[in-house]
mmJSON file of the N, C-alpha and C atoms, coordinates in Angstrom:
{"data_MODEL":{"atom_site":{
"group_PDB":["ATOM","ATOM","ATOM","ATOM","ATOM","ATOM","ATOM","ATOM","ATOM","ATOM","ATOM","ATOM","ATOM","ATOM","ATOM","ATOM","ATOM","ATOM","ATOM","ATOM","ATOM","ATOM","ATOM","ATOM","ATOM","ATOM","ATOM","ATOM","ATOM","ATOM","ATOM","ATOM","ATOM","ATOM","ATOM","ATOM","ATOM","ATOM","ATOM","ATOM","ATOM","ATOM","ATOM","ATOM","ATOM","ATOM","ATOM","ATOM","ATOM","ATOM","ATOM","ATOM","ATOM","ATOM","ATOM","ATOM","ATOM","ATOM","ATOM","ATOM","ATOM","ATOM","ATOM","ATOM","ATOM","ATOM","ATOM","ATOM","ATOM","ATOM","ATOM","ATOM","ATOM","ATOM","ATOM","ATOM","ATOM","ATOM","ATOM","ATOM","ATOM","ATOM","ATOM","ATOM","ATOM","ATOM","ATOM","ATOM","ATOM","ATOM","ATOM","ATOM","ATOM","ATOM","ATOM","ATOM","ATOM","ATOM","ATOM","ATOM","ATOM","ATOM","ATOM","ATOM","ATOM","ATOM","ATOM","ATOM","ATOM","ATOM","ATOM","ATOM","ATOM","ATOM","ATOM","ATOM","ATOM","ATOM","ATOM","ATOM","ATOM","ATOM","ATOM","ATOM","ATOM","ATOM","ATOM","ATOM","ATOM","ATOM","ATOM","ATOM","ATOM","ATOM","ATOM","ATOM","ATOM","ATOM","ATOM","ATOM","ATOM","ATOM","ATOM","ATOM","ATOM","ATOM","ATOM","ATOM","ATOM","ATOM","ATOM","ATOM","ATOM","ATOM","ATOM","ATOM","ATOM","ATOM","ATOM","ATOM","ATOM","ATOM","ATOM","ATOM","ATOM","ATOM","ATOM","ATOM","ATOM","ATOM","ATOM","ATOM","ATOM","ATOM","ATOM","ATOM","ATOM","ATOM","ATOM","ATOM","ATOM","ATOM","ATOM","ATOM","ATOM","ATOM","ATOM","ATOM","ATOM","ATOM","ATOM","ATOM","ATOM","ATOM","ATOM","ATOM","ATOM","ATOM","ATOM","ATOM","ATOM","ATOM","ATOM","ATOM","ATOM","ATOM","ATOM"],
"id":[1,2,3,4,5,6,7,8,9,10,11,12,13,14,15,16,17,18,19,20,21,22,23,24,25,26,27,28,29,30,31,32,33,34,35,36,37,38,39,40,41,42,43,44,45,46,47,48,49,50,51,52,53,54,55,56,57,58,59,60,61,62,63,64,65,66,67,68,69,70,71,72,73,74,75,76,77,78,79,80,81,82,83,84,85,86,87,88,89,90,91,92,93,94,95,96,97,98,99,100,101,102,103,104,105,106,107,108,109,110,111,112,113,114,115,116,117,118,119,120,121,122,123,124,125,126,127,128,129,130,131,132,133,134,135,136,137,138,139,140,141,142,143,144,145,146,147,148,149,150,151,152,153,154,155,156,157,158,159,160,161,162,163,164,165,166,167,168,169,170,171,172,173,174,175,176,177,178,179,180,181,182,183,184,185,186,187,188,189,190,191,192,193,194,195,196,197,198,199,200,201,202,203,204,205,206,207],
"type_symbol":["N","C","C","N","C","C","N","C","C","N","C","C","N","C","C","N","C","C","N","C","C","N","C","C","N","C","C","N","C","C","N","C","C","N","C","C","N","C","C","N","C","C","N","C","C","N","C","C","N","C","C","N","C","C","N","C","C","N","C","C","N","C","C","N","C","C","N","C","C","N","C","C","N","C","C","N","C","C","N","C","C","N","C","C","N","C","C","N","C","C","N","C","C","N","C","C","N","C","C","N","C","C","N","C","C","N","C","C","N","C","C","N","C","C","N","C","C","N","C","C","N","C","C","N","C","C","N","C","C","N","C","C","N","C","C","N","C","C","N","C","C","N","C","C","N","C","C","N","C","C","N","C","C","N","C","C","N","C","C","N","C","C","N","C","C","N","C","C","N","C","C","N","C","C","N","C","C","N","C","C","N","C","C","N","C","C","N","C","C","N","C","C","N","C","C","N","C","C","N","C","C","N","C","C","N","C","C"],
"label_atom_id":["N","CA","C","N","CA","C","N","CA","C","N","CA","C","N","CA","C","N","CA","C","N","CA","C","N","CA","C","N","CA","C","N","CA","C","N","CA","C","N","CA","C","N","CA","C","N","CA","C","N","CA","C","N","CA","C","N","CA","C","N","CA","C","N","CA","C","N","CA","C","N","CA","C","N","CA","C","N","CA","C","N","CA","C","N","CA","C","N","CA","C","N","CA","C","N","CA","C","N","CA","C","N","CA","C","N","CA","C","N","CA","C","N","CA","C","N","CA","C","N","CA","C","N","CA","C","N","CA","C","N","CA","C","N","CA","C","N","CA","C","N","CA","C","N","CA","C","N","CA","C","N","CA","C","N","CA","C","N","CA","C","N","CA","C","N","CA","C","N","CA","C","N","CA","C","N","CA","C","N","CA","C","N","CA","C","N","CA","C","N","CA","C","N","CA","C","N","CA","C","N","CA","C","N","CA","C","N","CA","C","N","CA","C","N","CA","C","N","CA","C","N","CA","C","N","CA","C","N","CA","C","N","CA","C","N","CA","C","N","CA","C"],
"label_alt_id":[null,null,null,null,null,null,null,null,null,null,null,null,null,null,null,null,null,null,null,null,null,null,null,null,null,null,null,null,null,null,null,null,null,null,null,null,null,null,null,null,null,null,null,null,null,null,null,null,null,null,null,null,null,null,null,null,null,null,null,null,null,null,null,null,null,null,null,null,null,null,null,null,null,null,null,null,null,null,null,null,null,null,null,null,null,null,null,null,null,null,null,null,null,null,null,null,null,null,null,null,null,null,null,null,null,null,null,null,null,null,null,null,null,null,null,null,null,null,null,null,null,null,null,null,null,null,null,null,null,null,null,null,null,null,null,null,null,null,null,null,null,null,null,null,null,null,null,null,null,null,null,null,null,null,null,null,null,null,null,null,null,null,null,null,null,null,null,null,null,null,null,null,null,null,null,null,null,null,null,null,null,null,null,null,null,null,null,null,null,null,null,null,null,null,null,null,null,null,null,null,null,null,null,null,null,null,null],
"label_comp_id":["MET","MET","MET","GLY","GLY","GLY","ASP","ASP","ASP","PHE","PHE","PHE","ASN","ASN","ASN","ASN","ASN","ASN","TRP","TRP","TRP","ASN","ASN","ASN","PRO","PRO","PRO","LYS","LYS","LYS","LYS","LYS","LYS","HIS","HIS","HIS","PRO","PRO","PRO","MET","MET","MET","GLN","GLN","GLN","ASN","ASN","ASN","ASN","ASN","ASN","GLU","GLU","GLU","ASN","ASN","ASN","GLY","GLY","GLY","ILE","ILE","ILE","TRP","TRP","TRP","SER","SER","SER","LYS","LYS","LYS","THR","THR","THR","LEU","LEU","LEU","VAL","VAL","VAL","LEU","LEU","LEU","SER","SER","SER","PRO","PRO","PRO","GLY","GLY","GLY","LYS","LYS","LYS","TYR","TYR","TYR","GLU","GLU","GLU","TYR","TYR","TYR","LYS","LYS","LYS","PHE","PHE","PHE","PHE","PHE","PHE","VAL","VAL","VAL","ASP","ASP","ASP","GLY","GLY","GLY","MET","MET","MET","TRP","TRP","TRP","LYS","LYS","LYS","LYS","LYS","LYS","ASP","ASP","ASP","PRO","PRO","PRO","GLN","GLN","GLN","ASN","ASN","ASN","ALA","ALA","ALA","LYS","LYS","LYS","THR","THR","THR","CYS","CYS","CYS","LEU","LEU","LEU","ASN","ASN","ASN","CYS","CYS","CYS","PHE","PHE","PHE","GLY","GLY","GLY","THR","THR","THR","GLN","GLN","GLN","ASN","ASN","ASN","SER","SER","SER","VAL","VAL","VAL","PHE","PHE","PHE","ASN","ASN","ASN","LEU","LEU","LEU","GLU","GLU","GLU","GLU","GLU","GLU","ILE","ILE","ILE"],
"label_asym_id":["A","A","A","A","A","A","A","A","A","A","A","A","A","A","A","A","A","A","A","A","A","A","A","A","A","A","A","A","A","A","A","A","A","A","A","A","A","A","A","A","A","A","A","A","A","A","A","A","A","A","A","A","A","A","A","A","A","A","A","A","A","A","A","A","A","A","A","A","A","A","A","A","A","A","A","A","A","A","A","A","A","A","A","A","A","A","A","A","A","A","A","A","A","A","A","A","A","A","A","A","A","A","A","A","A","A","A","A","A","A","A","A","A","A","A","A","A","A","A","A","A","A","A","A","A","A","A","A","A","A","A","A","A","A","A","A","A","A","A","A","A","A","A","A","A","A","A","A","A","A","A","A","A","A","A","A","A","A","A","A","A","A","A","A","A","A","A","A","A","A","A","A","A","A","A","A","A","A","A","A","A","A","A","A","A","A","A","A","A","A","A","A","A","A","A","A","A","A","A","A","A","A","A","A","A","A","A"],
"label_entity_id":["1","1","1","1","1","1","1","1","1","1","1","1","1","1","1","1","1","1","1","1","1","1","1","1","1","1","1","1","1","1","1","1","1","1","1","1","1","1","1","1","1","1","1","1","1","1","1","1","1","1","1","1","1","1","1","1","1","1","1","1","1","1","1","1","1","1","1","1","1","1","1","1","1","1","1","1","1","1","1","1","1","1","1","1","1","1","1","1","1","1","1","1","1","1","1","1","1","1","1","1","1","1","1","1","1","1","1","1","1","1","1","1","1","1","1","1","1","1","1","1","1","1","1","1","1","1","1","1","1","1","1","1","1","1","1","1","1","1","1","1","1","1","1","1","1","1","1","1","1","1","1","1","1","1","1","1","1","1","1","1","1","1","1","1","1","1","1","1","1","1","1","1","1","1","1","1","1","1","1","1","1","1","1","1","1","1","1","1","1","1","1","1","1","1","1","1","1","1","1","1","1","1","1","1","1","1","1"],
"label_seq_id":[1,1,1,2,2,2,3,3,3,4,4,4,5,5,5,6,6,6,7,7,7,8,8,8,9,9,9,10,10,10,11,11,11,12,12,12,13,13,13,14,14,14,15,15,15,16,16,16,17,17,17,18,18,18,19,19,19,20,20,20,21,21,21,22,22,22,23,23,23,24,24,24,25,25,25,26,26,26,27,27,27,28,28,28,29,29,29,30,30,30,31,31,31,32,32,32,33,33,33,34,34,34,35,35,35,36,36,36,37,37,37,38,38,38,39,39,39,40,40,40,41,41,41,42,42,42,43,43,43,44,44,44,45,45,45,46,46,46,47,47,47,48,48,48,49,49,49,50,50,50,51,51,51,52,52,52,53,53,53,54,54,54,55,55,55,56,56,56,57,57,57,58,58,58,59,59,59,60,60,60,61,61,61,62,62,62,63,63,63,64,64,64,65,65,65,66,66,66,67,67,67,68,68,68,69,69,69],
"pdbx_PDB_ins_code":[null,null,null,null,null,null,null,null,null,null,null,null,null,null,null,null,null,null,null,null,null,null,null,null,null,null,null,null,null,null,null,null,null,null,null,null,null,null,null,null,null,null,null,null,null,null,null,null,null,null,null,null,null,null,null,null,null,null,null,null,null,null,null,null,null,null,null,null,null,null,null,null,null,null,null,null,null,null,null,null,null,null,null,null,null,null,null,null,null,null,null,null,null,null,null,null,null,null,null,null,null,null,null,null,null,null,null,null,null,null,null,null,null,null,null,null,null,null,null,null,null,null,null,null,null,null,null,null,null,null,null,null,null,null,null,null,null,null,null,null,null,null,null,null,null,null,null,null,null,null,null,null,null,null,null,null,null,null,null,null,null,null,null,null,null,null,null,null,null,null,null,null,null,null,null,null,null,null,null,null,null,null,null,null,null,null,null,null,null,null,null,null,null,null,null,null,null,null,null,null,null,null,null,null,null,null,null],
"Cartn_x":[-76.474,-76.626,-78.044,-78.213,-79.546,-79.615,-80.787,-80.936,-80.1,-79.617,-78.758,-77.365,-76.965,-75.665,-75.788,-76.977,-77.265,-77.009,-77.221,-77.074,-75.675,-74.696,-73.306,-72.621,-72.2,-71.589,-70.219,-69.593,-68.259,-68.299,-69.459,-69.614,-70.106,-69.573,-70.029,-70.018,-68.925,-68.927,-68.994,-69.686,-69.788,-68.481,-68.207,-67.005,-67.4,-66.637,-66.863,-65.974,-66.574,-65.763,-65.27,-64.521,-63.934,-64.967,-66.218,-67.291,-68.131,-67.733,-68.474,-69.703,-69.8,-70.945,-70.554,-71.383,-71.151,-71.9,-71.229,-71.886,-71.226,-71.92,-71.427,-72.194,-71.497,-72.128,-72.134,-73.296,-73.448,-74.131,-73.854,-74.582,-75.543,-76.857,-77.885,-78.84,-79.406,-80.441,-81.742,-82.651,-83.95,-84.662,-85.396,-86.155,-86.38,-87.023,-87.304,-86.209,-85.683,-84.612,-84.951,-84.629,-84.773,-83.379,-83.268,-81.967,-82.118,-81.028,-80.91,-79.454,-79.23,-77.879,-77.518,-76.257,-75.759,-74.766,-75.205,-74.437,-74.135,-72.869,-72.453,-73.137,-73.211,-73.782,-75.295,-75.966,-77.428,-77.964,-79.053,-79.729,-80.567,-80.478,-81.215,-81.896,-83.166,-83.842,-83.235,-83.411,-82.935,-83.813,-83.258,-84.091,-84.594,-84.041,-84.467,-85.361,-85.84,-86.707,-87.893,-89.084,-90.291,-90.838,-90.359,-90.868,-90.226,-91.073,-90.599,-91.462,-90.966,-91.751,-91.357,-92.258,-92.022,-91.037,-90.062,-89.134,-89.467,-88.723,-89.014,-88.722,-88.082,-87.788,-88.84,-89.851,-90.913,-90.565,-89.479,-89.1,-89.236,-88.875,-89.041,-87.703,-87.719,-86.601,-86.97,-85.982,-86.196,-86.29,-87.02,-87.265,-87.061,-86.456,-86.465,-86.716,-87.369,-87.642,-86.772,-85.918,-85.053,-85.705,-86.099,-86.784,-85.812,-86.127,-85.311,-85.536,-84.459,-84.549,-84.711],
"Cartn_y":[24.533,23.546,23.621,23.199,23.228,22.516,22.613,21.955,22.643,23.86,24.564,23.942,23.126,22.449,20.949,20.42,18.997,18.58,19.497,19.245,18.734,19.187,18.76,19.678,19.139,19.987,20.541,19.974,20.438,21.536,21.718,22.797,24.04,25.168,26.466,26.619,26.274,26.508,28.004,28.331,29.728,30.152,31.443,32.003,32.901,32.869,33.711,34.939,36.127,37.335,37.826,38.902,39.418,39.926,40.126,40.575,39.414,38.174,37.014,36.685,37.269,37.022,35.984,34.948,33.886,34.241,34.08,34.393,33.633,33.611,33.033,33.683,34.111,34.697,33.661,33.464,32.514,33.191,32.71,33.129,31.994,32.296,31.288,31.754,30.808,31.104,31.399,32.164,32.408,31.089,31.054,29.865,29.767,28.677,28.402,27.483,27.819,27.041,26.686,25.448,24.991,24.875,25.203,25.15,25.016,24.655,24.624,24.905,25.312,25.472,24.21,23.8,22.666,23.235,23.359,24.049,23.087,22.894,22.02,20.659,20.087,18.757,18.682,19.841,19.877,20.688,20.204,20.955,22.06,23.267,24.421,25.166,25.539,26.433,27.82,28.629,30.01,30.804,31.301,32.022,33.369,33.855,35.138,34.98,33.747,33.488,32.639,33.215,32.499,31.554,31.656,30.8,29.419,28.391,27.014,26.084,24.865,23.808,22.482,21.523,20.2,19.451,18.772,17.964,16.481,15.626,14.193,13.505,14.211,13.646,14.032,14.793,15.209,16.444,17.115,18.361,19.502,20.69,21.872,22.347,22.732,23.428,24.891,25.752,27.158,27.269,28.268,28.431,29.889,30.101,31.441,31.35,32.376,32.478,33.582,33.223,34.182,34.555,35.811,36.262,36.906,36.763,37.363,38.867,39.615,41.091,41.582],
"Cartn_z":[-2.588,-3.64,-4.156,-5.401,-5.966,-7.295,-7.908,-9.203,-10.289,-10.037,-10.992,-11.081,-10.086,-10.139,-9.837,-10.102,-9.874,-8.429,-7.49,-6.061,-5.714,-6.459,-6.266,-5.252,-4.084,-3.057,-3.434,-4.448,-4.844,-5.898,-6.531,-7.513,-6.795,-7.15,-6.66,-5.144,-4.456,-3.005,-2.695,-1.642,-1.226,-0.562,-0.579,0.02,1.186,2.248,3.417,3.279,3.235,3.079,4.439,4.432,5.669,6.675,6.244,7.139,7.67,7.349,7.815,6.986,5.795,4.91,3.859,3.762,2.783,1.496,0.347,-0.928,-2.077,-3.189,-4.44,-5.573,-6.61,-7.78,-8.895,-9.52,-10.618,-11.796,-12.988,-14.184,-14.517,-14.473,-14.709,-15.797,-16.504,-17.484,-16.75,-17.366,-16.74,-16.442,-15.344,-14.985,-13.498,-13.078,-11.671,-11.133,-9.968,-9.364,-7.924,-7.54,-6.166,-5.57,-4.281,-3.626,-2.116,-1.478,-0.018,0.318,1.567,2.076,2.855,2.781,3.562,4.561,5.826,6.863,8.004,8.28,9.387,9.333,8.125,7.951,7.941,7.925,7.95,6.773,6.165,5.109,5.739,5.178,5.703,4.564,4.785,3.844,3.987,2.979,3.016,3.98,5.088,6.056,5.545,4.43,3.875,2.656,2.416,1.268,1.726,1.714,2.155,1.085,-0.162,-1.239,-1.137,-1.015,-0.897,-1.733,-1.911,-2.544,-1.906,-1.978,-1.433,-2.324,-1.712,-2.502,-2.357,-3.038,-3.056,-1.719,-0.785,0.533,1.575,1.147,2.05,2.862,2.506,3.166,2.157,2.565,1.718,1.144,-0.116,-0.749,-0.892,-0.843,-1.18,-2.691,-3.175,-4.613,-5.007,-6.179,-6.75,-8.245,-8.772,-10.207,-10.776,-11.705,-12.365,-13.689,-13.807,-15.006,-15.988,-17.258,-18.308,-18.287,-18.443,-18.458,-19.869],
"occupancy":[1.0,1.0,1.0,1.0,1.0,1.0,1.0,1.0,1.0,1.0,1.0,1.0,1.0,1.0,1.0,1.0,1.0,1.0,1.0,1.0,1.0,1.0,1.0,1.0,1.0,1.0,1.0,1.0,1.0,1.0,1.0,1.0,1.0,1.0,1.0,1.0,1.0,1.0,1.0,1.0,1.0,1.0,1.0,1.0,1.0,1.0,1.0,1.0,1.0,1.0,1.0,1.0,1.0,1.0,1.0,1.0,1.0,1.0,1.0,1.0,1.0,1.0,1.0,1.0,1.0,1.0,1.0,1.0,1.0,1.0,1.0,1.0,1.0,1.0,1.0,1.0,1.0,1.0,1.0,1.0,1.0,1.0,1.0,1.0,1.0,1.0,1.0,1.0,1.0,1.0,1.0,1.0,1.0,1.0,1.0,1.0,1.0,1.0,1.0,1.0,1.0,1.0,1.0,1.0,1.0,1.0,1.0,1.0,1.0,1.0,1.0,1.0,1.0,1.0,1.0,1.0,1.0,1.0,1.0,1.0,1.0,1.0,1.0,1.0,1.0,1.0,1.0,1.0,1.0,1.0,1.0,1.0,1.0,1.0,1.0,1.0,1.0,1.0,1.0,1.0,1.0,1.0,1.0,1.0,1.0,1.0,1.0,1.0,1.0,1.0,1.0,1.0,1.0,1.0,1.0,1.0,1.0,1.0,1.0,1.0,1.0,1.0,1.0,1.0,1.0,1.0,1.0,1.0,1.0,1.0,1.0,1.0,1.0,1.0,1.0,1.0,1.0,1.0,1.0,1.0,1.0,1.0,1.0,1.0,1.0,1.0,1.0,1.0,1.0,1.0,1.0,1.0,1.0,1.0,1.0,1.0,1.0,1.0,1.0,1.0,1.0,1.0,1.0,1.0,1.0,1.0,1.0],
"B_iso_or_equiv":[0.0,0.0,0.0,0.0,0.0,0.0,0.0,0.0,0.0,0.0,0.0,0.0,0.0,0.0,0.0,0.0,0.0,0.0,0.0,0.0,0.0,0.0,0.0,0.0,0.0,0.0,0.0,0.0,0.0,0.0,0.0,0.0,0.0,0.0,0.0,0.0,0.0,0.0,0.0,0.0,0.0,0.0,0.0,0.0,0.0,0.0,0.0,0.0,0.0,0.0,0.0,0.0,0.0,0.0,0.0,0.0,0.0,0.0,0.0,0.0,0.0,0.0,0.0,0.0,0.0,0.0,0.0,0.0,0.0,0.0,0.0,0.0,0.0,0.0,0.0,0.0,0.0,0.0,0.0,0.0,0.0,0.0,0.0,0.0,0.0,0.0,0.0,0.0,0.0,0.0,0.0,0.0,0.0,0.0,0.0,0.0,0.0,0.0,0.0,0.0,0.0,0.0,0.0,0.0,0.0,0.0,0.0,0.0,0.0,0.0,0.0,0.0,0.0,0.0,0.0,0.0,0.0,0.0,0.0,0.0,0.0,0.0,0.0,0.0,0.0,0.0,0.0,0.0,0.0,0.0,0.0,0.0,0.0,0.0,0.0,0.0,0.0,0.0,0.0,0.0,0.0,0.0,0.0,0.0,0.0,0.0,0.0,0.0,0.0,0.0,0.0,0.0,0.0,0.0,0.0,0.0,0.0,0.0,0.0,0.0,0.0,0.0,0.0,0.0,0.0,0.0,0.0,0.0,0.0,0.0,0.0,0.0,0.0,0.0,0.0,0.0,0.0,0.0,0.0,0.0,0.0,0.0,0.0,0.0,0.0,0.0,0.0,0.0,0.0,0.0,0.0,0.0,0.0,0.0,0.0,0.0,0.0,0.0,0.0,0.0,0.0,0.0,0.0,0.0,0.0,0.0,0.0],
"pdbx_formal_charge":[null,null,null,null,null,null,null,null,null,null,null,null,null,null,null,null,null,null,null,null,null,null,null,null,null,null,null,null,null,null,null,null,null,null,null,null,null,null,null,null,null,null,null,null,null,null,null,null,null,null,null,null,null,null,null,null,null,null,null,null,null,null,null,null,null,null,null,null,null,null,null,null,null,null,null,null,null,null,null,null,null,null,null,null,null,null,null,null,null,null,null,null,null,null,null,null,null,null,null,null,null,null,null,null,null,null,null,null,null,null,null,null,null,null,null,null,null,null,null,null,null,null,null,null,null,null,null,null,null,null,null,null,null,null,null,null,null,null,null,null,null,null,null,null,null,null,null,null,null,null,null,null,null,null,null,null,null,null,null,null,null,null,null,null,null,null,null,null,null,null,null,null,null,null,null,null,null,null,null,null,null,null,null,null,null,null,null,null,null,null,null,null,null,null,null,null,null,null,null,null,null,null,null,null,null,null,null],
"auth_seq_id":[1,1,1,2,2,2,3,3,3,4,4,4,5,5,5,6,6,6,7,7,7,8,8,8,9,9,9,10,10,10,11,11,11,12,12,12,13,13,13,14,14,14,15,15,15,16,16,16,17,17,17,18,18,18,19,19,19,20,20,20,21,21,21,22,22,22,23,23,23,24,24,24,25,25,25,26,26,26,27,27,27,28,28,28,29,29,29,30,30,30,31,31,31,32,32,32,33,33,33,34,34,34,35,35,35,36,36,36,37,37,37,38,38,38,39,39,39,40,40,40,41,41,41,42,42,42,43,43,43,44,44,44,45,45,45,46,46,46,47,47,47,48,48,48,49,49,49,50,50,50,51,51,51,52,52,52,53,53,53,54,54,54,55,55,55,56,56,56,57,57,57,58,58,58,59,59,59,60,60,60,61,61,61,62,62,62,63,63,63,64,64,64,65,65,65,66,66,66,67,67,67,68,68,68,69,69,69],
"auth_comp_id":["MET","MET","MET","GLY","GLY","GLY","ASP","ASP","ASP","PHE","PHE","PHE","ASN","ASN","ASN","ASN","ASN","ASN","TRP","TRP","TRP","ASN","ASN","ASN","PRO","PRO","PRO","LYS","LYS","LYS","LYS","LYS","LYS","HIS","HIS","HIS","PRO","PRO","PRO","MET","MET","MET","GLN","GLN","GLN","ASN","ASN","ASN","ASN","ASN","ASN","GLU","GLU","GLU","ASN","ASN","ASN","GLY","GLY","GLY","ILE","ILE","ILE","TRP","TRP","TRP","SER","SER","SER","LYS","LYS","LYS","THR","THR","THR","LEU","LEU","LEU","VAL","VAL","VAL","LEU","LEU","LEU","SER","SER","SER","PRO","PRO","PRO","GLY","GLY","GLY","LYS","LYS","LYS","TYR","TYR","TYR","GLU","GLU","GLU","TYR","TYR","TYR","LYS","LYS","LYS","PHE","PHE","PHE","PHE","PHE","PHE","VAL","VAL","VAL","ASP","ASP","ASP","GLY","GLY","GLY","MET","MET","MET","TRP","TRP","TRP","LYS","LYS","LYS","LYS","LYS","LYS","ASP","ASP","ASP","PRO","PRO","PRO","GLN","GLN","GLN","ASN","ASN","ASN","ALA","ALA","ALA","LYS","LYS","LYS","THR","THR","THR","CYS","CYS","CYS","LEU","LEU","LEU","ASN","ASN","ASN","CYS","CYS","CYS","PHE","PHE","PHE","GLY","GLY","GLY","THR","THR","THR","GLN","GLN","GLN","ASN","ASN","ASN","SER","SER","SER","VAL","VAL","VAL","PHE","PHE","PHE","ASN","ASN","ASN","LEU","LEU","LEU","GLU","GLU","GLU","GLU","GLU","GLU","ILE","ILE","ILE"],
"auth_asym_id":["A","A","A","A","A","A","A","A","A","A","A","A","A","A","A","A","A","A","A","A","A","A","A","A","A","A","A","A","A","A","A","A","A","A","A","A","A","A","A","A","A","A","A","A","A","A","A","A","A","A","A","A","A","A","A","A","A","A","A","A","A","A","A","A","A","A","A","A","A","A","A","A","A","A","A","A","A","A","A","A","A","A","A","A","A","A","A","A","A","A","A","A","A","A","A","A","A","A","A","A","A","A","A","A","A","A","A","A","A","A","A","A","A","A","A","A","A","A","A","A","A","A","A","A","A","A","A","A","A","A","A","A","A","A","A","A","A","A","A","A","A","A","A","A","A","A","A","A","A","A","A","A","A","A","A","A","A","A","A","A","A","A","A","A","A","A","A","A","A","A","A","A","A","A","A","A","A","A","A","A","A","A","A","A","A","A","A","A","A","A","A","A","A","A","A","A","A","A","A","A","A","A","A","A","A","A","A"],
"auth_atom_id":["N","CA","C","N","CA","C","N","CA","C","N","CA","C","N","CA","C","N","CA","C","N","CA","C","N","CA","C","N","CA","C","N","CA","C","N","CA","C","N","CA","C","N","CA","C","N","CA","C","N","CA","C","N","CA","C","N","CA","C","N","CA","C","N","CA","C","N","CA","C","N","CA","C","N","CA","C","N","CA","C","N","CA","C","N","CA","C","N","CA","C","N","CA","C","N","CA","C","N","CA","C","N","CA","C","N","CA","C","N","CA","C","N","CA","C","N","CA","C","N","CA","C","N","CA","C","N","CA","C","N","CA","C","N","CA","C","N","CA","C","N","CA","C","N","CA","C","N","CA","C","N","CA","C","N","CA","C","N","CA","C","N","CA","C","N","CA","C","N","CA","C","N","CA","C","N","CA","C","N","CA","C","N","CA","C","N","CA","C","N","CA","C","N","CA","C","N","CA","C","N","CA","C","N","CA","C","N","CA","C","N","CA","C","N","CA","C","N","CA","C","N","CA","C","N","CA","C","N","CA","C","N","CA","C","N","CA","C","N","CA","C"],
"pdbx_PDB_model_num":[1,1,1,1,1,1,1,1,1,1,1,1,1,1,1,1,1,1,1,1,1,1,1,1,1,1,1,1,1,1,1,1,1,1,1,1,1,1,1,1,1,1,1,1,1,1,1,1,1,1,1,1,1,1,1,1,1,1,1,1,1,1,1,1,1,1,1,1,1,1,1,1,1,1,1,1,1,1,1,1,1,1,1,1,1,1,1,1,1,1,1,1,1,1,1,1,1,1,1,1,1,1,1,1,1,1,1,1,1,1,1,1,1,1,1,1,1,1,1,1,1,1,1,1,1,1,1,1,1,1,1,1,1,1,1,1,1,1,1,1,1,1,1,1,1,1,1,1,1,1,1,1,1,1,1,1,1,1,1,1,1,1,1,1,1,1,1,1,1,1,1,1,1,1,1,1,1,1,1,1,1,1,1,1,1,1,1,1,1,1,1,1,1,1,1,1,1,1,1,1,1,1,1,1,1,1,1]
}}}
């Protein structure tokens, strides 16, 4: 979930493939996006992304910048 879907858990759910990998493909406009994973009732930062920012709850969100090609 993230600011790209208004933190709505029902929009854009990830899918688990036959190899146990969770993923979701989205079409997004260029810009900066904040997100987190919601796993087993707990918010988790992306363990493969070191870029973070402070959120309004005093914890960290993962961040990515999508640049225009």
